[in-house]
Structure formats: C-alpha cells, structure tokens
C-alpha positions as CSV (number, residue, x, y, z in Angstrom):
1,M,-88.2,16.8,26.1
2,S,-90.9,19.4,25.2
3,E,-88.2,21.8,23.9
4,A,-86.8,19.1,21.6
5,K,-90.2,18.4,20.1
6,L,-90.6,22.0,19.4
7,D,-87.4,22.3,17.5
8,V,-88.3,19.4,15.3
9,R,-91.7,20.9,14.5
10,A,-90.1,24.2,13.7
11,W,-87.5,22.5,11.4
12,L,-90.2,20.6,9.5
13,A,-92.3,23.7,9.1
14,G,-89.3,25.5,7.6
15,A,-88.6,22.6,5.1
16,V,-92.2,22.5,4.0
17,A,-92.1,26.3,3.5
18,L,-89.0,26.1,1.3
19,V,-90.5,23.3,-0.8
20,L,-93.6,25.3,-1.3
21,L,-91.6,28.4,-2.2
22,G,-89.5,26.5,-4.8
23,G,-92.5,25.0,-6.5
24,G,-94.2,28.3,-6.8
25,A,-91.1,30.0,-8.2
26,G,-90.8,27.1,-10.7
27,Y,-94.4,27.4,-11.6
28,W,-94.0,31.1,-12.2
29,L,-90.9,30.8,-14.3
30,A,-92.4,28.0,-16.4
31,R,-95.4,30.2,-17.2
32,H,-93.3,33.2,-17.8
33,Y,-90.7,31.7,-20.0
34,G,-92.6,28.8,-21.5
35,N,-92.9,30.5,-24.9
36,S,-89.7,32.5,-25.1
37,D,-86.9,32.3,-27.6
38,S,-84.2,31.3,-25.1
39,P,-81.3,29.2,-26.4
40,A,-82.6,26.2,-24.7
41,A,-86.0,26.6,-26.3
42,V,-84.5,27.2,-29.7
43,M,-82.3,24.1,-29.5
44,G,-85.2,22.0,-28.2
45,A,-87.7,23.2,-31.0
46,E,-87.5,21.9,-34.6
47,R,-85.9,24.4,-37.0
48,K,-87.9,25.2,-40.2
49,V,-86.1,24.4,-43.4
50,L,-86.8,26.8,-46.3
51,Y,-84.9,24.9,-49.0
52,W,-81.7,23.0,-49.8
53,H,-78.8,24.3,-51.9
54,D,-75.2,23.8,-52.8
55,P,-72.9,26.4,-51.1
56,M,-70.8,26.6,-54.2
57,V,-73.8,27.4,-56.3
58,P,-76.1,29.4,-54.0
59,G,-78.4,30.6,-56.8
60,T,-80.0,27.1,-57.3
61,R,-82.5,25.9,-54.8
62,F,-83.8,22.3,-54.3
63,N,-87.0,21.2,-52.4
64,K,-85.4,18.1,-50.9
65,P,-82.1,17.0,-49.6
66,G,-79.6,14.9,-51.7
67,K,-76.4,15.0,-53.5
68,S,-75.4,18.2,-55.3
69,P,-75.4,17.9,-59.2
70,F,-72.6,20.5,-59.3
71,M,-70.0,19.5,-56.7
72,D,-69.1,16.2,-55.0
73,M,-71.0,17.0,-51.8
74,Q,-74.4,16.8,-50.1
75,L,-76.9,19.7,-50.4
76,V,-77.1,22.0,-47.3
77,P,-80.3,23.0,-45.7
78,V,-81.1,26.7,-45.4
79,Y,-83.3,27.4,-42.2
80,A,-85.7,30.1,-41.8
81,D,-83.4,31.9,-39.2
82,E,-80.5,31.8,-41.7
83,A,-82.4,33.2,-44.8
84,G,-81.2,36.6,-44.3
85,E,-77.5,35.6,-44.6
86,S,-75.6,36.3,-48.0
87,P,-75.2,33.3,-50.3
88,G,-71.9,31.6,-51.0
89,V,-69.2,30.2,-49.0
90,R,-68.0,32.5,-46.2
91,V,-64.3,32.4,-45.4
92,S,-62.8,34.6,-42.8
93,A,-59.7,36.6,-43.6
94,N,-57.5,34.5,-41.4
95,V,-58.7,31.2,-42.9
96,A,-58.3,32.7,-46.4
97,Q,-54.7,33.5,-45.7
98,S,-54.0,30.1,-44.2
99,L,-55.6,28.4,-47.2
100,G,-53.4,30.4,-49.5
101,I,-56.2,31.9,-51.5
102,R,-54.9,34.3,-54.1
103,L,-57.2,36.8,-55.9
104,G,-57.1,38.4,-59.4
105,K,-59.1,40.7,-61.5
106,V,-61.1,40.3,-64.6
107,E,-59.4,42.5,-67.2
108,K,-60.3,43.6,-70.8
109,T,-57.5,43.5,-73.2
110,T,-56.5,42.8,-76.8
111,L,-55.4,39.3,-77.9
112,K,-53.4,38.4,-80.9
113,P,-54.0,34.7,-81.5
114,T,-50.8,32.7,-82.4
115,L,-50.4,29.1,-83.0
116,S,-47.2,27.0,-83.1
117,A,-46.9,23.7,-85.0
118,V,-44.3,21.4,-86.5
119,G,-44.4,20.4,-90.2
120,S,-42.4,18.5,-92.8
121,V,-41.3,20.0,-96.1
122,A,-42.5,18.5,-99.4
123,F,-42.3,19.2,-103.1
124,D,-44.7,21.8,-104.4
125,E,-46.8,19.7,-106.7
126,R,-47.8,22.8,-108.7
127,L,-44.2,23.0,-110.0
128,L,-44.2,19.3,-111.2
129,E,-43.3,18.9,-114.8
130,V,-43.4,15.6,-116.6
131,V,-41.4,14.8,-119.7
132,P,-43.5,12.3,-121.6
133,A,-42.8,10.0,-124.5
134,R,-45.3,10.7,-127.2
135,V,-44.0,8.2,-129.7
136,E,-42.1,4.9,-129.4
137,G,-38.4,4.9,-129.3
138,Y,-35.2,4.0,-127.2
139,V,-32.6,6.0,-125.3
140,T,-29.2,6.3,-127.0
141,R,-27.6,8.4,-124.3
142,L,-28.6,9.4,-120.8
143,Y,-27.1,12.6,-119.2
144,I,-29.0,12.3,-115.8
145,R,-28.4,8.9,-114.4
146,A,-29.7,9.3,-110.8
147,P,-32.9,10.7,-109.2
148,L,-32.8,14.0,-107.2
149,E,-30.1,15.5,-109.3
150,H,-30.3,19.1,-109.8
151,V,-31.0,20.3,-113.3
152,G,-31.4,23.8,-114.9
153,R,-33.7,25.0,-117.6
154,G,-32.5,23.9,-121.0
155,Q,-30.1,21.3,-119.6
156,P,-29.8,18.1,-121.7
157,L,-31.5,15.1,-120.1
158,A,-31.2,12.3,-122.7
159,Q,-30.7,11.6,-126.5
160,I,-33.4,9.4,-128.0
161,Q,-34.2,7.9,-131.4
162,A,-37.7,7.6,-132.5
163,P,-38.7,6.4,-136.0
164,A,-41.9,8.6,-136.0
165,W,-39.7,11.8,-135.2
166,L,-37.2,11.0,-138.1
167,E,-40.1,10.5,-140.5
168,A,-41.8,13.8,-139.4
169,Q,-38.6,15.7,-139.6
170,Q,-37.9,14.4,-143.3
171,E,-41.5,15.5,-144.3
172,Y,-40.9,18.9,-142.8
173,L,-37.6,19.2,-144.5
174,S,-39.0,18.4,-147.9
175,L,-41.5,21.2,-147.6
176,L,-39.1,24.0,-146.4
177,D,-38.5,25.3,-150.0
178,A,-42.1,25.2,-151.0
179,K,-43.2,28.6,-152.7
180,S,-46.8,27.9,-153.6
181,E,-49.6,28.8,-151.2
182,A,-50.6,25.1,-150.9
183,G,-47.0,24.1,-150.2
184,Q,-46.6,26.8,-147.5
185,S,-49.8,25.5,-145.9
186,L,-48.5,22.0,-146.0
187,R,-45.2,23.2,-144.4
188,A,-47.0,24.8,-141.6
189,A,-48.9,21.7,-140.9
190,A,-45.7,19.6,-141.1
191,R,-44.2,21.9,-138.4
192,E,-47.2,21.6,-136.2
193,R,-47.0,17.9,-136.4
194,L,-43.4,17.9,-135.1
195,S,-44.6,19.9,-132.1
196,I,-47.5,17.6,-131.4
197,L,-45.2,14.6,-131.6
198,G,-43.0,16.1,-128.9
199,V,-40.0,17.2,-130.9
200,P,-38.2,19.9,-129.0
201,E,-38.4,23.4,-130.5
202,S,-34.7,23.6,-130.5
203,T,-34.5,20.6,-132.8
204,I,-37.1,22.1,-135.2
205,R,-35.1,25.3,-135.4
206,G,-32.0,23.2,-136.0
207,I,-33.7,21.5,-139.0
208,E,-34.6,24.9,-140.5
209,S,-31.0,26.2,-140.1
210,T,-29.0,23.1,-141.1
211,R,-31.6,21.8,-143.6
212,R,-30.9,18.3,-142.2
213,A,-32.9,15.7,-140.3
214,N,-31.4,14.3,-137.1
215,A,-31.7,10.6,-136.3
216,S,-31.1,11.3,-132.6
217,T,-33.0,14.1,-130.7
218,T,-31.8,15.6,-127.5
219,I,-34.5,16.4,-124.9
220,V,-33.9,19.1,-122.3
221,S,-35.2,20.1,-119.0
222,P,-38.2,22.6,-119.2
223,I,-37.6,24.0,-115.7
224,D,-35.0,24.6,-112.9
225,G,-35.4,21.9,-110.2
226,V,-34.6,18.3,-109.4
227,V,-35.2,15.0,-111.1
228,S,-37.7,13.4,-108.7
229,E,-38.3,10.3,-110.9
230,L,-36.1,8.7,-113.6
231,G,-38.2,6.6,-115.9
232,V,-35.7,5.3,-118.4
233,R,-32.2,3.9,-118.6
234,E,-29.6,4.2,-121.3
235,G,-30.2,1.7,-124.0
236,T,-33.8,0.9,-123.0
237,A,-36.8,1.2,-125.2
238,F,-39.9,3.1,-124.2
239,M,-43.6,3.0,-125.2
240,A,-45.7,5.9,-126.3
241,G,-47.3,7.7,-123.3
242,S,-44.7,6.5,-120.8
243,P,-43.1,9.3,-118.6
244,L,-39.4,9.7,-119.2
245,F,-38.6,12.2,-116.4
246,R,-40.5,13.9,-113.5
247,L,-39.0,17.2,-112.5
248,N,-39.9,19.3,-109.5
249,G,-39.2,23.0,-109.1
250,L,-37.9,24.3,-105.8
251,A,-38.8,27.9,-106.0
252,T,-41.5,27.2,-103.5
253,V,-42.1,24.2,-101.3
254,W,-45.0,22.8,-99.4
255,V,-45.0,22.3,-95.6
256,N,-47.7,19.8,-94.2
257,A,-48.5,20.6,-90.6
258,R,-50.9,18.8,-88.3
259,I,-53.4,21.2,-86.7
260,P,-55.6,20.3,-83.7
261,E,-59.2,20.1,-84.7
262,A,-60.2,22.7,-81.9
263,Q,-57.7,25.2,-83.3
264,L,-58.5,25.1,-87.0
265,S,-60.2,28.6,-86.8
266,M,-56.7,30.0,-86.1
267,V,-55.3,29.0,-89.5
268,P,-57.8,30.0,-92.1
269,T,-56.9,29.7,-95.8
270,G,-54.8,32.7,-96.8
271,S,-53.4,33.5,-93.4
272,T,-49.6,34.1,-93.0
273,A,-47.1,31.8,-91.6
274,V,-43.3,32.0,-90.6
275,A,-41.1,28.9,-90.7
276,Q,-37.7,28.2,-89.1
277,A,-35.5,25.2,-89.7
278,T,-32.9,23.8,-87.5
279,A,-30.6,23.5,-90.5
280,W,-30.7,27.4,-91.0
281,P,-30.9,29.0,-87.6
282,G,-31.9,32.7,-87.6
283,I,-33.5,32.6,-91.1
284,D,-37.2,33.1,-91.4
285,F,-39.0,31.5,-94.3
286,K,-42.2,33.3,-95.0
287,G,-45.4,31.6,-96.6
288,R,-49.2,31.4,-96.4
289,V,-51.7,28.8,-95.8
290,I,-53.0,27.5,-99.2
291,G,-55.4,24.8,-98.0
292,L,-56.7,22.6,-95.3
293,L,-57.0,19.0,-96.4
294,P,-60.6,17.8,-95.8
295,Q,-59.7,14.8,-93.6
296,V,-59.4,14.6,-89.9
297,D,-57.3,11.8,-88.2
298,A,-59.7,9.7,-86.2
299,E,-57.0,9.0,-83.5
300,T,-55.2,12.4,-83.0
301,R,-58.2,14.6,-84.0
302,T,-55.8,16.7,-86.2
303,L,-56.1,18.0,-89.7
304,T,-53.4,18.7,-92.2
305,A,-52.8,22.4,-93.2
306,R,-50.8,22.9,-96.3
307,I,-48.4,25.9,-96.3
308,A,-46.5,27.2,-99.3
309,L,-43.2,28.7,-98.3
310,D,-40.9,30.8,-100.4
311,N,-37.6,28.9,-101.2
312,A,-36.0,31.1,-103.9
313,E,-32.4,30.2,-102.6
314,G,-33.3,26.5,-102.3
315,K,-32.3,26.2,-98.8
316,L,-35.3,24.0,-97.9
317,S,-35.4,20.4,-99.0
318,P,-38.2,17.8,-98.9
319,G,-38.1,15.8,-95.7
320,M,-36.9,18.6,-93.5
321,F,-38.8,19.5,-90.3
322,V,-39.6,23.1,-89.6
323,N,-41.3,25.0,-86.8
324,L,-44.2,27.1,-87.8
325,E,-45.8,30.1,-86.2
326,F,-49.3,31.2,-87.4
327,A,-50.6,34.8,-87.0
328,S,-54.3,35.6,-87.0
329,P,-56.0,39.0,-86.8
330,A,-56.0,40.6,-83.4
331,I,-59.0,40.2,-81.3
332,A,-59.8,43.6,-79.5
333,S,-61.6,44.4,-76.2
334,V,-62.1,40.8,-74.8
335,L,-62.4,40.0,-71.1
336,V,-59.5,37.7,-69.9
337,V,-58.8,35.8,-66.6
338,P,-55.7,33.8,-65.6
339,S,-56.1,30.3,-67.0
340,E,-55.6,28.8,-63.6
341,A,-58.7,30.6,-62.3
342,V,-60.9,28.4,-64.6
343,I,-62.3,25.1,-63.3
344,T,-63.5,22.8,-66.1
345,T,-65.7,19.8,-64.9
346,G,-66.5,18.3,-68.2
347,E,-70.0,19.5,-68.2
348,R,-69.3,23.3,-67.7
349,S,-66.6,25.8,-66.9
350,V,-66.8,27.9,-63.8
351,V,-64.8,30.7,-62.0
352,I,-65.1,31.4,-58.3
353,V,-65.9,35.1,-57.7
354,E,-65.3,37.0,-54.5
355,G,-68.5,38.4,-53.0
356,A,-69.2,40.7,-50.1
357,N,-68.0,40.1,-46.5
358,G,-65.5,37.3,-47.4
359,S,-68.0,35.2,-49.3
360,F,-67.3,33.3,-52.5
361,D,-69.7,32.4,-55.3
362,V,-69.5,30.3,-58.4
363,A,-70.0,31.9,-61.9
364,N,-70.7,29.9,-65.0
365,V,-68.5,31.1,-67.8
366,T,-68.2,30.6,-71.6
367,L,-64.6,30.2,-72.6
368,G,-62.8,31.6,-75.6
369,M,-59.2,31.2,-76.8
370,E,-56.2,30.7,-74.5
371,Q,-53.0,32.6,-75.0
372,E,-49.9,33.1,-72.8
373,G,-51.6,31.8,-69.6
374,R,-54.7,33.9,-70.1
375,T,-58.2,32.7,-71.1
376,A,-60.8,34.8,-72.9
377,I,-64.2,34.9,-71.2
378,L,-67.1,35.3,-73.6
379,S,-69.9,35.4,-71.0
380,G,-70.5,35.1,-67.3
381,L,-68.1,37.8,-65.8
382,T,-67.8,41.6,-65.9
383,E,-64.7,43.7,-66.1
384,G,-63.2,44.4,-62.6
385,Q,-64.7,41.5,-60.8
386,S,-62.4,39.9,-58.1
387,I,-61.8,36.2,-58.8
388,V,-60.0,33.4,-57.0
389,V,-56.8,32.5,-58.9
390,S,-55.5,29.8,-56.6
391,G,-57.0,27.8,-53.7
392,Q,-60.4,27.0,-55.4
393,F,-60.4,23.5,-54.2
394,L,-59.6,24.5,-50.7
395,I,-62.6,26.7,-50.8
396,D,-64.6,23.7,-52.1
397,S,-63.2,21.7,-49.1
398,E,-64.3,24.6,-46.8
399,A,-67.8,24.3,-48.3
400,S,-67.9,20.7,-47.8
401,L,-66.8,21.1,-44.2
402,K,-69.5,23.7,-43.6
403,S,-72.1,21.3,-45.1
404,T,-70.9,18.5,-42.7
405,V,-71.0,20.8,-39.7
406,S,-74.5,22.0,-40.5
407,R,-75.7,18.5,-40.8
408,L,-74.1,17.6,-37.5
409,E,-75.7,20.5,-35.8
410,S,-79.2,19.8,-37.2
411,A,-78.9,16.2,-36.3
412,P,-79.6,16.6,-32.5
C-alpha cells in the first residue's frame, strides 16, 4: 500500500515538472520570436500599401483603390514589400507559349502611300461647246437627229433660215465693190456685223466668192465630240439666245471618285492617278487630280475628287466605272509596326511592349498612315523595341487574373 502511494506521488511530480518545463519553453520562444519576420507573423500583420496602379499601365499611380480608367479592371495595390519588383505584367515563358503570344520588332522603313478608289466617268465640262441662236429663225433641215451622236469638227449640224442673217448678207454684198475709203470702212463694219450675228465664217467667205446671198445657212460643229443636247427639231422655230446644240469633246474625261475624309491628304490637287476600266482590261488611263469639291457627304463622310483622264482614243464613255490608284510622294524613315499590334480604345492607341524578365508594359502611341498591314508610329516607340503582335487581350486577362489573386490574398 505504501509502495502504491509512492508511485502515484512520483507520477504526479513528473507531470507537474513537464507542465512547468513546457510553459517555460513557450515563454522563452514567445519572448525570442515575438518580433520576428516569420511567415506566420507576416501573414498575421497588416501589409502596408504604397499605392494602387493598373498592371497594364504601371507608370500611373493612384492614392486610393477603384476602377482603372485605362482597362476594364480594378486597380491593384502595391505593397511595401513588393515595391522593388519591376512594373508591368509578368508572364512566364511557359505561360506566354501557352497563351500564343507572338512578338515583333519596331522597324524603320520607307512608305509610299497609295490609295484605291472607284469612280464614274463624266464629260469634261471644260470641253463643252454651245451652238447658240443669236437671231430668230427656224430649222429647214436637221443633219443630227438624236443626242449622243458623234460629230467631227466642221461637220454640218443643221440648215437654218433667219431674216436678220439674210438682211446682213445683202448689206455686206452691196458693199463688196466699194472703192472709197468710207465704203471700205462700211464694208468692214458689215462683215463684222455678220460675225456678231453668228453667221459662220464659211458662209461669209462663200458670199465673197459667189457674190450671192444665201437664204439658208448651214451651221457646223466647232469641235470633235458628241452631241450631248439637241435643242431643236426640223421645221421648228427658235428664239434669239436659245441653245441649238450642246457639244462635248472626249479628248479628256472627268472621273468623280468618293474619297474618305480621313484620307484626303493622300490625294492633293495635282497628284497623279492611274485608272483601269473593266471594259478595257490591261489598259492604263493616266490622269491627275484637278480638284476636290468643297462639300463633304454628312452620311458617308466622303468628299468628291475630280480626276482628268487622257482619252485621246475615245475608249472611255460617260457612265463607265473605273478603278483608281493614287500615288503620293514617298515618306522616308518612319517607324512602323504590324497593324495587328495596335490596340485602339477610342480614347487612345496603345502597343504592348516586352520588358525585362518576361514583363509587358503598355506604351501610348501616336498613329500615322496604314499601308499593307503596317501602321506608321509617329511617337511612343523606338526602333528595335520588342512588341506583342498577337495575344494582347490574353495578357490583359492575365493582368486581370493577377489583380484578382492579389485582392484575394490581401483579403485575409
């Protein structure tokens, strides 16, 4: 019985000793590690936020959280223990390969701006000739009976009778044999009157050679071209001042092409153009821009460019459609990037640039002209920079994911 009591006392003494030993060790550990930077202490302590930023635009800092004004994502906090890390979105090589990110280079090259457009052929209004009636009369015979008939210079158009012409012819005829100085002066005045009244020069010479006045006078075409408007019919009378015929030459024609407002600088007045018509495959018609009509279409935001084309052989006719190629002076030494590398948000244009250690940053750029899948960069990049050509939005998704993970990690 005494031995059992001694065993119990010995067990109780050992248990008390162990408890005291554990408490002392815990107290010593707490005093020793209470202010250390152990992982548990770091997770338990509140992390200090230096600022908030958009990972896609790391250069801009914000003093409070919120939604990024640049991308559709929340701002990400930057803690004091992260301040030494490089800005931008960091993507490992394996992730970049799985995302299909393709890189390119900023290059410097020479661009030769070209612009294509479609236009319709029209008469060259500068070649318009009107055959007017300067006196009253009527048509006794009509040689051209339908509009758009081809006529040559000097070809008869119609025979007309005009009392005023007959009177003027007889007056001139009576003065042809005048010998005195006064008579010769009157003869010159009578001949001038015939010209003013519109009597053809051929008719006046006929009076001088035949010494006979003609009741009917034949009027002829003054140019080579087509009859664009027929103002009289055979047997009809006409008033003084009314147009008898309208004739248009075809040595040159106009082409009216609609040019987008944003590309007007590529078709300055005087620049050259080459046209091709489906009716004449393989034939180039050369011309130049003679004017930009000062009116912009409010719906299509286009402006009409007028091009004069050489048509010496008469192959082009009004109403035809032609394809136009405009050539502007070459632009030398300009930075270019693949057009697919440019992201336009509506407020700005950006290009994602590869940084160090697999990071990606956003560069604001000023765009120039675009040609053959390449876009000129006026500012924002330097030659030789590595840029992201494809996979930009996947990088944006990676940035959004990083932002979400950061917020989740800081929530506890």
